[in-house]
C-alpha positions as CSV (number, residue, x, y, z in Angstrom):
1,M,-41.7,-11.8,-11.1
2,R,-43.7,-8.5,-11.7
3,T,-41.9,-6.8,-8.8
4,Y,-38.5,-7.9,-10.3
5,F,-39.4,-6.6,-13.6
6,T,-40.8,-3.3,-12.2
7,V,-37.5,-2.8,-10.7
8,L,-35.5,-3.5,-13.8
9,L,-37.8,-1.1,-15.8
10,L,-37.6,1.7,-13.4
11,A,-34.0,1.6,-13.1
12,M,-33.7,1.4,-16.9
13,G,-36.1,4.5,-17.3
14,V,-34.2,6.5,-14.7
15,S,-30.8,5.9,-16.0
16,F,-31.7,6.6,-19.6
17,L,-33.3,9.8,-18.6
18,M,-30.5,11.0,-16.4
19,T,-27.7,10.3,-18.7
20,P,-28.3,13.4,-21.0
21,I,-28.3,15.6,-17.7
22,A,-25.2,13.8,-16.5
23,A,-23.5,14.7,-19.7
24,R,-24.4,18.3,-19.5
25,L,-23.3,18.4,-15.8
26,A,-20.0,16.8,-16.7
27,F,-19.3,19.8,-19.3
28,W,-20.0,22.2,-16.6
29,L,-17.7,20.6,-14.1
30,G,-14.9,19.9,-16.4
31,A,-15.4,16.1,-16.1
32,V,-14.3,15.6,-19.8
33,D,-12.1,12.8,-21.2
34,R,-9.8,14.3,-23.8
35,P,-8.1,12.6,-26.6
36,E,-4.6,11.3,-26.0
37,A,-2.1,8.8,-27.7
38,R,-3.4,5.6,-25.8
39,K,-7.0,6.5,-26.1
40,I,-9.4,5.3,-28.7
41,H,-11.8,8.3,-29.1
42,R,-10.7,11.5,-30.9
43,E,-12.8,14.2,-29.3
44,P,-13.7,15.4,-26.0
45,I,-16.4,13.3,-24.3
46,P,-18.0,13.8,-20.8
47,R,-17.3,11.2,-18.2
48,L,-19.8,11.4,-15.6
49,G,-22.0,8.7,-16.7
50,G,-21.7,7.3,-13.0
51,L,-24.6,9.7,-11.9
52,A,-27.0,8.3,-14.4
53,V,-26.2,4.7,-13.2
54,L,-26.3,5.8,-9.5
55,A,-29.8,7.4,-9.9
56,G,-31.0,4.4,-11.8
57,F,-29.8,1.9,-9.1
58,C,-31.2,4.1,-6.1
59,V,-34.7,5.3,-7.3
60,P,-36.4,1.7,-7.5
61,W,-36.0,1.2,-3.8
62,V,-38.3,4.2,-3.1
63,A,-41.0,2.3,-5.2
64,L,-40.6,-0.8,-2.9
65,Y,-41.9,1.4,0.1
66,L,-44.9,2.4,-1.8
67,I,-46.3,-1.0,-2.7
68,D,-47.6,-3.9,-0.5
69,N,-46.7,-7.4,-1.7
70,R,-44.5,-10.3,-0.6
71,V,-41.3,-9.1,-2.4
72,A,-41.7,-5.6,-0.9
73,R,-42.3,-6.9,2.6
74,I,-39.0,-9.1,2.3
75,F,-37.1,-6.2,1.1
76,Q,-38.3,-3.9,3.9
77,E,-37.5,-6.7,6.3
78,Q,-33.8,-6.8,5.0
79,Q,-33.4,-3.1,4.2
80,A,-30.2,-2.6,6.3
81,L,-28.1,-4.4,3.7
82,V,-29.4,-2.6,0.8
83,L,-29.0,0.7,2.7
84,T,-25.4,-0.2,3.2
85,L,-24.8,-1.1,-0.3
86,V,-26.3,2.2,-1.5
87,G,-24.6,4.2,1.1
88,C,-21.1,2.9,0.2
89,G,-22.1,3.0,-3.5
90,C,-22.8,6.7,-3.1
91,L,-19.4,7.3,-1.3
92,M,-17.5,5.3,-4.2
93,F,-19.3,7.6,-6.6
94,V,-18.1,10.7,-5.0
95,V,-14.5,9.3,-5.0
96,G,-14.8,8.6,-8.5
97,M,-16.2,12.0,-9.4
98,L,-13.4,13.6,-7.6
99,D,-11.0,11.8,-9.8
100,D,-13.0,12.6,-12.9
101,V,-13.0,16.4,-12.1
102,A,-9.8,17.2,-10.3
103,G,-7.9,14.0,-10.2
104,L,-6.8,11.8,-7.2
105,S,-3.4,10.0,-6.8
106,A,-3.6,6.1,-7.1
107,A,-2.6,5.9,-3.3
108,R,-5.3,8.3,-2.2
109,K,-8.0,6.4,-4.1
110,L,-6.9,3.2,-2.7
111,V,-6.9,4.3,0.9
112,L,-10.5,5.5,0.4
113,Q,-11.6,2.4,-1.4
114,V,-10.3,0.4,1.4
115,G,-12.2,2.5,3.9
116,I,-15.4,2.2,1.9
117,A,-14.9,-1.7,1.7
118,A,-14.3,-1.9,5.5
119,G,-17.7,0.0,5.8
120,M,-19.3,-2.6,3.8
121,Y,-17.9,-5.2,6.0
122,A,-19.2,-3.5,9.1
123,G,-22.6,-3.0,7.5
124,G,-22.9,-6.7,7.1
125,I,-21.7,-7.2,3.6
126,R,-19.0,-9.8,4.3
127,I,-17.3,-13.1,3.4
128,T,-17.4,-15.3,6.3
129,E,-17.0,-18.7,4.7
130,V,-16.5,-20.5,1.5
131,T,-17.9,-24.0,0.8
132,N,-15.6,-27.1,0.7
133,P,-16.5,-29.5,-2.0
134,F,-14.8,-32.4,0.2
135,G,-16.4,-31.4,3.5
136,E,-17.5,-28.8,5.9
137,A,-17.3,-25.0,4.9
138,W,-14.2,-23.3,5.4
139,A,-14.8,-20.8,8.1
140,L,-12.5,-17.6,7.6
141,G,-12.7,-16.4,11.2
142,W,-10.4,-13.3,11.7
143,M,-9.6,-13.5,7.9
144,A,-13.0,-12.6,7.0
145,G,-12.4,-8.9,7.2
146,P,-9.1,-8.8,4.9
147,V,-10.6,-11.3,2.5
148,T,-13.8,-9.3,2.2
149,V,-11.9,-5.9,1.6
150,L,-9.4,-7.6,-0.6
151,W,-12.3,-8.8,-2.7
152,I,-14.3,-5.7,-2.9
153,V,-11.3,-3.5,-3.8
154,G,-9.8,-5.9,-6.2
155,L,-13.1,-6.3,-8.2
156,T,-13.8,-2.7,-7.9
157,N,-10.3,-1.7,-9.5
158,A,-10.7,-4.6,-12.1
159,T,-14.0,-3.0,-13.3
160,N,-12.2,0.4,-13.3
161,L,-9.4,-0.9,-15.5
162,L,-11.6,-2.8,-17.8
163,D,-13.4,0.5,-18.7
164,G,-11.4,1.5,-21.9
165,M,-13.7,1.1,-24.7
166,D,-17.2,2.3,-25.6
167,G,-20.0,0.3,-24.1
168,L,-17.7,-2.3,-22.7
169,V,-18.3,-2.1,-18.8
170,A,-22.0,-1.3,-19.1
171,G,-22.7,-4.1,-21.3
172,V,-20.7,-6.7,-19.4
173,A,-22.1,-5.4,-16.0
174,A,-25.5,-5.8,-17.4
175,V,-24.8,-9.5,-18.5
176,L,-23.1,-10.2,-15.2
177,A,-26.2,-8.6,-13.3
178,L,-28.8,-10.6,-15.1
179,S,-26.7,-13.8,-14.5
180,L,-26.7,-13.0,-10.8
181,A,-30.2,-12.3,-10.9
182,M,-31.0,-15.9,-12.2
183,I,-28.6,-17.4,-9.5
184,N,-30.4,-15.5,-6.7
185,I,-33.9,-16.2,-7.9
186,I,-33.2,-20.1,-8.3
187,G,-31.6,-19.7,-4.7
188,G,-34.6,-17.9,-3.3
189,N,-32.6,-14.9,-2.3
190,T,-35.2,-12.2,-3.0
191,V,-33.5,-9.1,-1.9
192,V,-30.3,-9.9,-3.8
193,A,-32.2,-10.5,-6.8
194,L,-33.7,-7.2,-6.5
195,L,-30.3,-5.6,-6.2
196,T,-29.1,-7.4,-9.4
197,F,-32.1,-6.3,-11.5
198,A,-31.7,-2.6,-10.2
199,L,-28.0,-2.9,-11.4
200,A,-28.8,-4.5,-14.7
201,G,-31.5,-1.8,-15.4
202,A,-29.2,0.9,-14.4
203,T,-26.4,-0.1,-16.7
204,L,-28.9,-1.1,-19.7
205,G,-30.4,2.3,-19.4
206,F,-27.1,4.1,-19.9
207,L,-26.0,1.7,-22.7
208,P,-27.4,3.2,-25.3
209,Y,-25.6,6.5,-25.0
210,N,-22.3,4.6,-24.0
211,F,-22.2,2.2,-26.9
212,S,-19.9,2.9,-30.0
213,P,-19.7,5.7,-30.9
214,A,-20.2,6.8,-27.3
215,R,-21.6,10.1,-26.5
216,I,-20.6,9.9,-22.8
217,F,-18.4,7.7,-20.6
218,L,-18.8,6.1,-17.2
219,G,-15.8,7.7,-16.0
220,D,-14.1,6.6,-12.6
221,S,-17.5,7.8,-11.0
222,G,-19.3,5.2,-12.9
223,S,-16.8,2.2,-13.3
224,L,-15.7,2.4,-9.6
225,L,-19.5,2.6,-8.6
226,V,-20.4,-0.3,-10.8
227,G,-17.4,-2.3,-9.7
228,L,-18.2,-1.8,-6.0
229,L,-21.9,-2.9,-6.8
230,M,-20.9,-5.9,-8.4
231,A,-18.5,-6.9,-5.7
232,G,-21.0,-6.3,-3.0
233,I,-23.8,-8.2,-4.8
234,G,-21.5,-10.9,-5.5
235,T,-20.6,-11.2,-1.9
236,L,-24.3,-11.4,-0.9
237,S,-24.8,-13.9,-3.7
238,F,-22.1,-16.3,-3.1
239,F,-20.5,-15.8,0.4
240,K,-23.6,-15.6,2.8
241,A,-23.6,-18.5,5.4
242,A,-26.9,-19.8,4.0
243,T,-25.9,-19.5,0.5
244,A,-22.1,-20.0,0.5
245,T,-20.7,-21.5,-2.8
246,L,-17.5,-23.0,-4.4
247,V,-15.2,-20.0,-4.8
248,L,-14.8,-21.4,-8.2
249,V,-18.4,-19.9,-9.2
250,P,-17.7,-16.3,-8.5
251,L,-14.3,-16.4,-9.9
252,L,-15.7,-17.9,-13.1
253,L,-18.5,-15.2,-13.3
254,F,-16.1,-12.3,-12.9
255,A,-13.2,-13.9,-14.8
256,L,-13.2,-11.2,-17.5
257,P,-12.3,-8.3,-15.6
258,L,-10.2,-10.2,-13.1
259,F,-8.2,-11.9,-15.9
260,D,-7.7,-8.6,-17.8
261,T,-6.5,-6.8,-14.7
262,T,-4.1,-9.6,-13.9
263,Q,-2.4,-9.9,-17.1
264,V,-2.1,-6.2,-17.5
265,V,-0.5,-5.8,-14.0
266,I,1.8,-8.8,-14.4
267,G,2.9,-7.4,-17.8
268,R,3.4,-3.9,-16.4
269,M,5.7,-5.4,-13.6
270,R,7.6,-7.5,-15.9
271,R,8.5,-4.5,-17.9
272,G,9.5,-2.6,-14.8
273,R,6.6,-0.4,-14.9
274,H,4.2,0.9,-12.0
275,P,1.3,-1.6,-12.1
276,F,-1.1,1.4,-12.0
277,T,0.4,3.1,-15.0
278,A,-1.9,3.5,-18.1
279,D,-0.9,1.6,-21.1
280,D,-2.6,-0.1,-24.0
281,T,-2.0,-3.9,-23.2
282,H,-5.8,-4.6,-22.1
283,V,-7.6,-7.4,-24.0
284,H,-9.8,-4.7,-25.7
285,H,-6.8,-2.9,-27.1
286,R,-5.5,-6.3,-28.6
287,L,-8.6,-6.9,-30.4
288,L,-8.7,-3.6,-31.9
289,R,-5.2,-4.0,-33.1
290,F,-6.2,-7.5,-34.4
291,G,-8.6,-5.5,-36.6
292,L,-12.1,-5.5,-34.9
293,S,-14.1,-2.4,-34.5
294,Q,-15.2,-1.0,-31.1
295,K,-18.5,-2.5,-31.9
296,E,-17.2,-6.0,-32.7
297,A,-14.9,-6.1,-29.8
298,A,-17.6,-5.2,-27.4
299,I,-19.9,-7.9,-29.0
300,F,-16.9,-10.4,-28.5
301,F,-16.7,-9.5,-24.8
302,Y,-20.6,-9.7,-24.4
303,A,-20.7,-13.2,-25.8
304,V,-17.7,-14.3,-23.6
305,T,-19.4,-12.8,-20.7
306,V,-22.8,-14.5,-21.5
307,F,-21.0,-17.8,-21.6
308,L,-19.3,-17.2,-18.1
309,G,-22.7,-16.2,-16.8
310,V,-24.4,-19.4,-18.0
311,A,-21.7,-21.6,-16.7
312,A,-21.8,-19.7,-13.3
313,I,-25.6,-20.4,-13.3
314,V,-25.2,-24.1,-14.1
315,L,-22.6,-24.6,-11.6
316,S,-24.1,-22.7,-8.6
317,W,-27.3,-24.9,-9.6
318,R,-25.8,-28.4,-9.9
319,F,-21.9,-28.8,-9.4
320,T,-21.3,-32.3,-11.3
321,R,-18.8,-33.7,-13.7
322,G,-21.5,-33.9,-16.2
323,S,-22.0,-30.0,-15.8
324,F,-18.3,-29.5,-16.3
325,A,-18.2,-31.7,-19.3
326,A,-21.2,-29.9,-21.1
327,L,-19.7,-26.5,-20.3
328,G,-16.4,-27.3,-21.6
329,I,-17.9,-28.4,-24.9
330,L,-20.0,-25.3,-25.2
331,G,-16.9,-23.2,-24.4
332,A,-14.9,-25.0,-26.9
333,V,-17.5,-24.5,-29.5
334,L,-18.0,-20.7,-28.7
335,A,-14.1,-20.1,-28.8
336,A,-14.0,-21.6,-32.0
337,V,-16.9,-19.7,-33.5
338,L,-15.5,-16.3,-31.9
339,L,-12.0,-16.8,-33.3
340,A,-13.4,-17.8,-36.6
341,W,-15.6,-14.7,-36.8
342,S,-12.8,-12.5,-35.7
343,W,-10.4,-13.7,-38.2
344,Q,-13.1,-13.5,-41.0
345,L,-13.6,-9.9,-40.1
346,R,-9.8,-9.3,-40.1
347,Q,-9.3,-10.9,-43.5
348,R,-12.4,-8.9,-45.1
349,R,-11.0,-5.7,-44.0
350,N,-7.4,-6.3,-44.5
351,P,-7.1,-9.2,-47.3
352,D,-3.4,-8.4,-48.2
353,R,-2.2,-8.3,-44.5
354,P,0.6,-10.9,-43.6
355,P,-0.3,-12.9,-40.6
356,G,1.1,-11.7,-37.5
357,T,0.9,-8.0,-38.4
358,E,-1.2,-5.7,-36.5
359,A,-3.8,-2.9,-37.6
360,T,-3.5,0.3,-36.0
361,P,-7.0,1.1,-34.3
């Protein structure tokens, strides 16, 4: 456990120290997010936070070559997977940085993302089978490649689309990473647990600068990087042959970004708009219109993500009817508390507002 916490704290410290440097570099490169109608902020803000997150994620691996204990030796034996994830993460960071600085078309970004995801598959980060609760696991065979690429590209873009509010993606990613850490510690997956602690530390170190009011944004360089890392680590956590789990568990853990992206894309297509056209129909936009502040909306998301993380941990450990029942009751209680809290905040700020009307964020 000391090695795990060393990785967590080292990643957190590096990310925290690198964030001001990333902000200055963003202004120099012109990677600045300027205010516009659909955006929440009202002044230019640097958007190269991915540099700090990448540094925080990568630096701890150097330390594991300098110490000699059981965890470090296991890491060194399985370093190929880590190097694959780090290398592909660096490539995705470059794609996002190019978009932050110069702008890339959606089609070009998608092609590059598919290429990076294929590289991860070639490097051994792949979905080969999914556990069948009623019998033997389903082997994907030739479908392993397309399914892996679809999962990685889908979750990467879902995370990117979720990044529309101060502190949202960084905080949610930290909670998801810590949940994955618990799942992998319980399952004895040492290297994957190290990866999750590195990601959690990198996002937690960045969060103080990104929480409302944000002084720097992740930008595409950060949100695409974080999404790719979560997709890769999730693949190693849930879909390796030795630890394959029910597909419900990863879908539950990553339900927040996947749900937000799905409802936004479907809504845009129903209105006859391009699915990748920016708008203000994300869940966080709806919470802001309901009357929550950015800080309160972020806390709302964190609470939901904590519940999803706990549910994923419980179901990956013990998949029984009793577990489902307990989580169902806990989810109902949490939903009631969050709805009551949100309504109370709304009424306190707008006591004369008729039900069904919306506040302008």
